[in-house]
N, C-alpha and C positions, 0 to 999 in steps of 0.2 A: 669032287666038288671044288670049284675055283675059290681062290682067296676072297674074291668079291662076293660070291654066293654065301660063303661062310660068314662074312661080315654082315650081310643083309639078314641072314637067318638069326644071328645073335641079336641084331637090333630089333627084329620082329619079336623074338622071344622076350626080350627085356621090356619092350613096349606093351606087349600083351599081358605080361605078369604085373604091370604097374610099377616096376622097379624104377622107371624113369620119371614117374609122376606125370602130371598133365603135359603133353607135348604141344607146344605152341609154335615151334618153328623147326624146319628141317633144311639142312644144306647138304647137297650131294655134289661132289666134284669127281669126274672121271676123266682119265686120259686114255687114249687108245692110239693104235697105229695099224694101218693096213699093210699087208705085205707089198713089196714093190711090184708094179705092173710089169709083166714080162712079155707082153704081146698077146695076140689072140683076141677073142671077144672081150669087151669091157665088162668087168664085174659090176654088180648093181650099185655099189657105193661110188663108182666113177661115172656110171650112166645117168644116175638120178640124184640131183642135188640134195633132195630131202632124205635120201636113204640113211645116211649116218645118224641123223636125229631120230628117225623112226626105229633104227636098230637099237640104240642105247637110250635115247631120250624118252621114248614112250614107256619103257619099263620103269624108268626113274619117276616119271609123272604118276604112274600107277602106285609106286611105293609111297610117294608123297601123299597121294590120296588115301592110301591105306592108313597112314599115320595121322593125317589131319582132317579127314572127312572129305565130303564132296568138293570137287574143284569148282570154284565160282568164276575165276578169271585167270587167264595166262597172258603174260606179256613176254614175248619172245624176241630175241635178236640173234643174228648170225653174221659172220664175216669171214673173209679169207685173210689169215695172218701169215700165210706163206709156209705153213708147216708141211703140208702135203700138196705139191703142185698139181696133182691129179684130181683133188677134191675141189668142188665149187666153193665150199665153205668148210673151214676146219676149226672154227670156234663157234659154239652155240651157248646161249644163255636163256633161261626161262625163269621168270618170277611168277610164282603161283600163289594165288589167294584161295584159301580153302575155308570150309565152315569153322574150323577150330584154330586156324593160324595161317602162317605164311611159309612158303618154301622157296628155295632157289636151287636150280639145277645148272651146273656148269659142265660143259663137255668140250674136250680139246683133242684134236688129232695132230697137235704139234709135237707131241712126245716122240722121241726117236727110239726105235726098238734097240734093245741091247745087242751088241755084236755076238755072233755065234762063238761058242767056246770049243 
């Protein structure tokens, strides 16, 4: 299980047990990096501008919905900040209004992977 999966599992358990009290807002920030493109057929994250958000953003929206109730509105923005020259957009933001509160999801592909050891 990844570190992120463990964090999400702990948050779910704490929310479900009531240990956090009423949840009225959620903020998620994730950074990611794709391996360098080395030729051949383009991988989906380089072929399809929306793929990175669907890959990480959709599960984040589902988690926000799980904690705050049905999603009523989403205001999203995206841009290229130069982090990954092969991605159409490497910065994504989504402000989410739900039944019981508001959430914000921030995704970035500007993080650089650690060098091999």
